[in-house]
BALOBA-1460 file (C-alpha; in Angstrom, 3 decimals):
// residues 85
<rec num="1" residu="m" x="13.247" y="-19.314" z="7.816"/>
<rec num="2" residu="a" x="15.600" y="-20.009" z="4.562"/>
<rec num="3" residu="a" x="13.896" y="-19.980" z="1.500"/>
<rec num="4" residu="i" x="13.554" y="-22.949" z="-0.528"/>
<rec num="5" residu="m" x="15.727" y="-23.333" z="-3.672"/>
<rec num="6" residu="g" x="13.758" y="-22.570" z="-6.535"/>
<rec num="7" residu="s" x="10.905" y="-21.134" z="-4.581"/>
<rec num="8" residu="r" x="9.959" y="-17.578" z="-5.866"/>
<rec num="9" residu="i" x="9.679" y="-14.788" z="-3.051"/>
<rec num="10" residu="p" x="6.327" y="-12.668" z="-3.661"/>
<rec num="11" residu="p" x="7.035" y="-9.041" z="-4.446"/>
<rec num="12" residu="m" x="6.846" y="-6.507" z="-1.418"/>
<rec num="13" residu="f" x="4.570" y="-4.312" z="-3.049"/>
<rec num="14" residu="e" x="1.714" y="-5.342" z="-5.717"/>
<rec num="15" residu="v" x="1.171" y="-2.766" z="-8.819"/>
<rec num="16" residu="g" x="-2.334" y="-1.356" z="-8.542"/>
<rec num="17" residu="e" x="-2.424" y="-1.725" z="-5.066"/>
<rec num="18" residu="t" x="-3.042" y="1.188" z="-2.475"/>
<rec num="19" residu="y" x="-0.876" y="1.240" z="0.627"/>
<rec num="20" residu="q" x="-0.606" y="3.834" z="3.710"/>
<rec num="21" residu="l" x="3.005" y="4.739" z="3.648"/>
<rec num="22" residu="e" x="4.925" y="6.054" z="6.297"/>
<rec num="23" residu="w" x="8.266" y="8.333" z="6.266"/>
<rec num="24" residu="a" x="9.986" y="10.542" z="7.992"/>
<rec num="25" residu="e" x="10.236" y="14.345" z="6.804"/>
<rec num="26" residu="g" x="11.779" y="17.081" z="8.722"/>
<rec num="27" residu="g" x="11.780" y="15.303" z="11.984"/>
<rec num="28" residu="d" x="8.088" y="14.040" z="11.711"/>
<rec num="29" residu="h" x="6.483" y="11.086" z="10.474"/>
<rec num="30" residu="t" x="4.280" y="11.490" z="7.138"/>
<rec num="31" residu="y" x="1.328" y="9.368" z="6.445"/>
<rec num="32" residu="q" x="-0.035" y="9.163" z="2.877"/>
<rec num="33" residu="s" x="-2.238" y="6.954" z="0.994"/>
<rec num="34" residu="a" x="-0.590" y="5.906" z="-2.657"/>
<rec num="35" residu="k" x="-1.098" y="3.860" z="-5.248"/>
<rec num="36" residu="v" x="1.980" y="1.779" z="-6.693"/>
<rec num="37" residu="i" x="2.332" y="2.361" z="-10.230"/>
<rec num="38" residu="a" x="5.653" y="0.515" z="-10.510"/>
<rec num="39" residu="w" x="7.913" y="-1.699" z="-8.002"/>
<rec num="40" residu="e" x="11.463" y="-2.094" z="-9.225"/>
<rec num="41" residu="a" x="13.281" y="-3.006" z="-5.649"/>
<rec num="42" residu="p" x="14.405" y="-0.758" z="-3.988"/>
<rec num="43" residu="l" x="12.650" y="1.963" z="-5.795"/>
<rec num="44" residu="l" x="8.636" y="2.293" z="-5.421"/>
<rec num="45" residu="k" x="6.895" y="4.558" z="-7.862"/>
<rec num="46" residu="v" x="3.190" y="6.094" z="-6.512"/>
<rec num="47" residu="e" x="0.322" y="8.029" z="-7.404"/>
<rec num="48" residu="l" x="-0.344" y="10.444" z="-4.556"/>
<rec num="49" residu="q" x="-2.990" y="13.155" z="-4.453"/>
<rec num="50" residu="s" x="-0.178" y="15.784" z="-5.390"/>
<rec num="51" residu="g" x="1.040" y="13.812" z="-8.418"/>
<rec num="52" residu="e" x="3.609" y="10.743" z="-8.578"/>
<rec num="53" residu="r" x="6.461" y="9.942" z="-6.645"/>
<rec num="54" residu="i" x="9.494" y="7.736" z="-6.530"/>
<rec num="55" residu="i" x="10.270" y="6.364" z="-2.836"/>
<rec num="56" residu="n" x="13.713" y="4.740" z="-2.068"/>
<rec num="57" residu="t" x="12.328" y="2.058" z="0.358"/>
<rec num="58" residu="a" x="16.290" y="1.257" z="1.040"/>
<rec num="59" residu="s" x="16.173" y="4.867" z="2.505"/>
<rec num="60" residu="a" x="16.569" y="5.303" z="6.424"/>
<rec num="61" residu="l" x="13.644" y="7.925" z="6.034"/>
<rec num="62" residu="f" x="11.471" y="5.300" z="4.902"/>
<rec num="63" residu="i" x="9.636" y="3.549" z="7.815"/>
<rec num="64" residu="g" x="7.017" y="1.301" z="6.040"/>
<rec num="65" residu="a" x="3.664" y="0.463" z="4.293"/>
<rec num="66" residu="t" x="0.382" y="-1.006" z="5.272"/>
<rec num="67" residu="e" x="-1.819" y="-2.499" z="2.501"/>
<rec num="68" residu="r" x="-5.235" y="-0.704" z="2.349"/>
<rec num="69" residu="h" x="-7.886" y="-2.943" z="1.890"/>
<rec num="70" residu="s" x="-11.658" y="-1.744" z="1.236"/>
<rec num="71" residu="p" x="-14.008" y="-2.733" z="4.207"/>
<rec num="72" residu="p" x="-16.447" y="-5.573" z="3.578"/>
<rec num="73" residu="l" x="-19.735" y="-4.385" z="2.047"/>
<rec num="74" residu="d" x="-22.890" y="-4.533" z="4.257"/>
<rec num="75" residu="i" x="-25.085" y="-5.768" z="1.817"/>
<rec num="76" residu="g" x="-28.195" y="-5.138" z="4.094"/>
<rec num="77" residu="a" x="-27.093" y="-1.213" z="4.393"/>
<rec num="78" residu="l" x="-26.846" y="-0.953" z="0.653"/>
<rec num="79" residu="l" x="-30.173" y="-2.735" z="-0.071"/>
<rec num="80" residu="g" x="-31.608" y="-0.231" z="2.636"/>
<rec num="81" residu="g" x="-33.260" y="-2.866" z="4.681"/>
<rec num="82" residu="l" x="-34.999" y="-4.670" z="1.833"/>
<rec num="83" residu="d" x="-34.680" y="-8.087" z="3.784"/>
<rec num="84" residu="g" x="-37.986" y="-8.676" z="4.196"/>
<rec num="85" residu="r" x="-38.268" y="-7.473" z="7.766"/>
């Protein structure tokens, strides 16, 4: 689908959001959760448990990313069954 002239294409990554990243490393696939610090296509700066890393998303080694959402809260479980039952 062609972009409409003057429309803004949303960014691939949102700063502050957490993603599950996948890339090839040594013949294996590596998966790691990372928080986006900066995004300036094609470079993605993320915070990992091991520190900060800059990933070239245009590299053939970068496979993909999935946005990580928090699961919905179960209010009943949080309140410990205080729903009058």
